[in-house]
N, C-alpha and C positions, 0 to 999 in steps of 0.2 A: 422423527427425532426432535426433541424440544431443546431449545436454547435456554440454559439455566439463567434466570434473571440476575442481573448484577455482574455477569461474567465480563461483558465488554466494558461496562462501567468501571470495573476494577482496573482493567488494562488502560482505559482512558485516564484514570487518575494517576496510574504508574507513569504513563508517558508524560502527563502534564508536570509531575514531580521531576522527572529526569530533564525535561526541557528547562525547567527553572534551575535545577541543580547544576546543569552544565552551562548556565549562562546564556541560553538562547531565548529567554522569554521576552526580549525586546525586539525579536524579529517581526517584520511586517508580513502581512498576508502574501504580498508579491514575493518576498524573499523565501517564505516557506514553499510557495508554489514552484518557484525556480528550483529549489532543493529537491522537491518531489520529482520534477521532470528529470533532473539529473540522476536521481536514484533509479527511476524507471529506465533511463537509458543504460545505466550500469547492469541492471537486470537483463535487459534485452541483449547486451553484448555478452553476458555470461551464457544466456540461453543459446545464443547464436552459436557459440563454440561448441557446446555440448550436443547441439542438435545435428551437427555434421555440416553446417553451412560453410562456405568458403570464408576463411579468415587469413590474416597476415600471419604466416607461420613464424616469421622472425620476431614477432611481437608476443611477449608472454601476456596471457590474459590473467590480470591480477585480481579479477573479481570472483568470488565464490557465490554460487547461486543461492544457498541458503542465507548467506549474510545479506545479499541484496534484497531477497524477499523480505527479511526483517527490516531492512532500511526503509523499504517502500512502506511497510506497515506503520513504522514509526512516523514517517512523514505524512502519511494519510491522516493519522491521529492528530499530529501537530497542526495540520491545516484544519481539520474539524474543530480542534480546541480553539484555534485562533478565530474561527467563525462563530464560537459559542454554541455549537451544536451539542445535542444530547445524541452522541454517536450510536449508542445502544438503541434508543428509540427509533432513530432514522433507519438503522440496519433492519430492525424487526419489522418495521412498517413497509419498507422496500421489499423485504422478502415475502411478506404477505401478498403483495401485489404480484411478485414474480411467480408465486405458487399457483396463481390463477391462469397463467399463461400455459399454452400448449406448444411444445417445441418439436420440430422435426427438421431433418435436412431438406434443403431445397433441391429441386431437380436441376441437374446440369444442363446447361444450354448447348 
């Protein structure tokens, strides 16, 4: 399967526009990284509940998994934009490297 050229670039432009439109274009790299970690934590908490792990039953899980995945994607793009990366170029290059790897489960000790 081929990734259509420009697909990720369009998403990057969209996120950059929304960052500016929402007034977050003055955030520092450290602030964006902090927000990314926060969003990943919320995603983990959502996944923890739906995976059947022990949770505090008295506390309502306010996070929706789909929303948290979207939040993480937004913040990943926001960090890449802050760094001045061509996210699509980096994504494609990294996947070319990954495609050369051979994966398999390790043997249990």
